[in-house]
C-alpha positions in Angstrom: -63.0 -44.2 -50.1 -61.2 -41.2 -48.4 -57.8 -42.9 -48.6 -58.1 -43.7 -52.3 -59.4 -40.1 -53.2 -56.6 -38.6 -51.2 -53.9 -40.7 -52.8 -55.3 -40.0 -56.3 -55.1 -36.3 -55.6 -51.5 -36.4 -54.3 -50.7 -38.4 -57.5 -52.4 -35.9 -59.7 -50.3 -33.1 -58.2 -47.2 -35.2 -58.7 -48.2 -35.6 -62.4 -48.8 -31.8 -62.8 -45.4 -30.9 -61.3 -43.7 -33.7 -63.2 -41.5 -33.6 -66.3 -44.5 -34.0 -68.7 -46.9 -32.0 -66.5 -48.4 -28.5 -66.7 -46.0 -25.7 -67.4 -48.0 -23.3 -65.2 -48.0 -25.7 -62.2 -44.4 -26.4 -62.7 -43.4 -22.8 -62.4 -45.3 -22.0 -59.2 -43.6 -21.3 -55.9 -44.9 -20.7 -52.4 -44.5 -16.9 -53.1 -46.4 -17.0 -56.4 -49.4 -18.8 -54.9 -50.0 -16.5 -52.0 -52.6 -14.4 -53.8 -54.4 -17.6 -54.9 -54.3 -18.9 -51.2 -55.8 -15.7 -49.9 -58.5 -15.5 -52.6 -59.6 -19.1 -51.9 -60.0 -18.3 -48.2 -62.2 -15.4 -49.0 -64.3 -17.5 -51.4 -64.8 -19.9 -48.7 -66.1 -17.2 -46.4 -68.4 -16.0 -49.2 -69.8 -19.5 -49.5 -70.4 -19.8 -45.8 -72.3 -16.5 -45.8 -74.3 -17.5 -48.8 -75.3 -20.8 -47.1 -74.7 -22.6 -50.4 -73.4 -26.1 -49.6 -72.4 -26.9 -53.2 -70.4 -23.7 -53.4 -68.8 -24.3 -50.1 -67.8 -27.9 -51.1 -66.3 -26.5 -54.3 -64.3 -23.8 -52.5 -63.1 -26.1 -49.7 -61.8 -28.4 -52.6 -59.9 -25.6 -54.2 -58.2 -24.7 -50.8 -57.5 -28.5 -50.2 -55.8 -28.6 -53.6 -53.7 -25.6 -52.8 -52.5 -27.2 -49.5 -51.4 -30.2 -51.5 -49.7 -27.8 -54.0 -47.8 -26.2 -51.2 -46.7 -29.5 -49.8 -45.5 -30.7 -53.1 -43.5 -27.5 -53.7 -41.9 -28.0 -50.3 -41.2 -31.7 -51.2 -39.5 -30.7 -54.4 -37.1 -28.6 -52.4 -36.5 -31.4 -49.9 -38.0 -29.4 -47.0 -41.1 -31.5 -46.0 -43.8 -33.5 -47.7 -47.5 -33.8 -47.2 -47.0 -36.8 -44.8 -44.7 -34.6 -42.5 -47.5 -31.9 -42.7 -50.2 -34.4 -41.6 -48.0 -35.7 -38.8 -47.4 -32.2 -37.6 -51.2 -31.5 -37.7 -52.1 -34.7 -35.8 -49.4 -34.1 -33.2 -50.4 -30.5 -32.5 -54.2 -31.1 -32.4 -53.7 -34.1 -30.1 -51.5 -32.0 -27.8 -53.9 -29.1 -27.7 -56.7 -31.2 -26.6 -55.5 -32.8 -23.4 -59.1 -32.9 -22.0 -59.9 -35.3 -24.9 -56.6 -37.3 -25.3 -54.9 -36.7 -22.0 -55.6 -36.5 -18.3 -57.1 -33.0 -18.2 -60.8 -32.0 -18.0 -62.9 -29.2 -19.6 -66.4 -28.6 -18.4 -67.3 -26.1 -21.1 -65.9 -24.4 -24.3 -64.4 -21.5 -22.2 -62.2 -24.0 -20.2 -61.2 -25.9 -23.3 -60.2 -22.5 -25.0 -58.3 -21.5 -21.8 -56.2 -24.8 -22.0 -55.6 -24.3 -25.8 -54.3 -20.7 -25.1 -52.0 -22.0 -22.3 -50.6 -24.7 -24.2 -50.0 -22.4 -27.2 -48.3 -19.9 -24.9 -45.9 -22.7 -23.7 -45.1 -23.7 -27.2 -44.3 -20.1 -28.0 -42.0 -19.9 -24.9 -40.2 -23.1 -26.0 -39.7 -21.5 -29.4 -38.2 -18.4 -27.8 -35.9 -20.4 -25.7 -34.6 -21.9 -29.0 -33.6 -18.5 -30.3 -36.9 -17.0 -31.3 -37.0 -13.1 -30.6 -40.8 -12.9 -30.2 -41.1 -12.3 -26.6 -44.1 -10.0 -26.4 -47.8 -10.9 -25.9 -48.7 -9.0 -29.1 -46.1 -10.8 -31.1 -47.0 -13.8 -33.4 -49.8 -12.1 -35.1 -49.6 -12.6 -39.0 -48.4 -9.5 -40.8 -50.8 -9.9 -43.7 -53.9 -10.5 -41.5 -56.7 -7.9 -42.5 -56.4 -4.8 -40.3 -59.7 -5.0 -38.5 -59.0 -8.8 -37.8 -55.5 -8.0 -36.7 -56.7 -5.2 -34.3 -59.2 -7.5 -32.7 -56.6 -10.4 -32.4 -54.2 -8.1 -30.6 -56.9 -6.8 -28.3 -57.9 -10.2 -27.3 -54.3 -11.0 -26.5 -53.8 -8.2 -24.2 -57.3 -8.7 -22.5 -56.2 -12.2 -21.5 -53.6 -10.6 -19.1 -56.1 -8.1 -17.7 -55.4 -5.1 -20.0 -59.1 -4.4 -20.7 -62.0 -2.3 -19.8 -64.2 -3.6 -17.0 -67.6 -2.2 -18.2 -69.1 -1.5 -21.6 -69.7 2.2 -20.6 -66.0 2.8 -20.5 -65.6 1.3 -24.0 -68.3 3.6 -25.4 -66.8 6.5 -23.6 -63.3 5.8 -25.4 -65.1 5.7 -28.8 -66.6 9.1 -28.0 -63.2 10.4 -26.9 -61.6 9.3 -30.0 -64.3 10.9 -32.2 -63.7 14.2 -30.4 -60.1 13.9 -31.1 -60.8 13.3 -34.8 -63.0 16.5 -34.8 -60.1 18.4 -33.2 -57.6 17.1 -35.8 -59.9 18.1 -38.7 -60.1 21.6 -37.3 -56.3 21.7 -37.2 -56.2 20.8 -40.9 -53.1 18.7 -40.3 -53.4 15.7 -42.6 -51.1 13.3 -40.7 -52.8 14.2 -37.4 -56.2 13.5 -39.0 -55.1 10.2 -40.3 -53.7 9.1 -37.0 -56.9 10.0 -35.0 -59.1 8.3 -37.5 -56.9 5.2 -37.1 -57.3 5.5 -33.3 -61.2 5.8 -33.7 -61.2 2.7 -35.8 -59.2 0.8 -33.3 -61.6 1.9 -30.5 -64.7 0.8 -32.5 -63.0 -2.6 -33.1 -62.5 -2.8 -29.3 -66.2 -2.1 -28.8 -67.2 -5.0 -31.2 -64.6 -7.2 -29.4 -65.9 -6.3 -26.0 -69.5 -7.3 -27.1 -68.1 -10.6 -28.4 -68.8 -9.6 -32.2 -66.3 -10.1 -35.0 -65.5 -6.6 -36.5 -64.3 -8.0 -39.8 -67.6 -9.9 -40.2 -69.6 -6.9 -39.0 -68.0 -4.5 -41.7 -68.3 -7.2 -44.4 -72.1 -7.6 -43.7 -72.5 -3.7 -43.8 -70.6 -3.5 -47.1 -73.0 -6.2 -48.5 -76.0 -4.3 -47.2 -74.8 -0.9 -48.7 -74.0 -2.5 -52.1 -77.4 -4.2 -52.1 -79.2 -1.0 -51.4 -77.2 1.0 -53.9 -78.0 -1.6 -56.6 -81.7 -1.0 -55.9 -81.2 2.7 -56.2 -79.5 2.1 -59.6 -82.5 0.0 -60.7 -85.0 2.6 -59.4 -83.2 5.4 -61.3 -83.2 3.3 -64.5 -86.9 2.6 -64.1 -87.4 6.4 -64.1 -85.6 6.5 -67.5 -82.5 8.4 -66.0 -78.8 7.9 -65.8 -77.5 7.9 -62.3 -74.9 10.5 -63.1 -77.7 13.0 -64.1 -79.4 12.7 -60.6 -78.9 15.1 -57.8 -77.7 14.1 -54.4 -81.2 15.2 -53.1 -82.9 12.8 -55.6 -80.6 9.9 -54.8 -80.8 10.4 -51.1 -84.7 10.5 -51.4 -84.7 7.1 -53.3 -82.1 5.8 -50.8 -84.2 6.6 -47.8 -87.3 5.1 -49.4 -85.5 1.8 -50.1 -84.0 1.8 -46.6 -87.5 2.3 -45.0 
């Protein structure tokens, strides 16, 4: 069943990109599809958060189709095809699970992750010896990764080699220190300095969430969702009073906000 569906989907893509296929599909490149790829990943995250299985199935299908699309474009340029991609995936996942497919052991998830990171490190070193210039621990982080996620990724990398706080109190103290520097920068009225210090504060807050084993990107996403949900209730309450929100004073809106919040 799986093999038949997969084959049919690959053939469908070949038809779409073929001579008598779809003009839009025929024109696409790896570059032109980047925004679609990013959008689909975020839609999957939304589906996971909503706990909607049907939506998740649909969004995963869209992403899967894009993967096939990318492989077909590469095949058309004689770079690689979908079978090459699958072989690379199988080889990598087998290699990075020596406790399952090899002679290593892992008593828990932490040990399994440690092996994964060590194997990944050796892979990176092999590429470097082949001429890759990425030699720093903080290299190999995607340039287009969202800033909060990228900050946390880099912090995790340096923490693995011991560049990390020992106790939570020190992490909190760093947040307070950066906040004070923001206040000083604001007093200086120097815009560039203010921007720099706010960036440092954000980085420190991300470090706090990482130290507590929380995902900063996910935390902010949930806070945004909570804020927008409450603000929509404020709009509904104002409308129920027969007013336009633009006509309300900040004091009125704040009172409604606090009432909804409580």
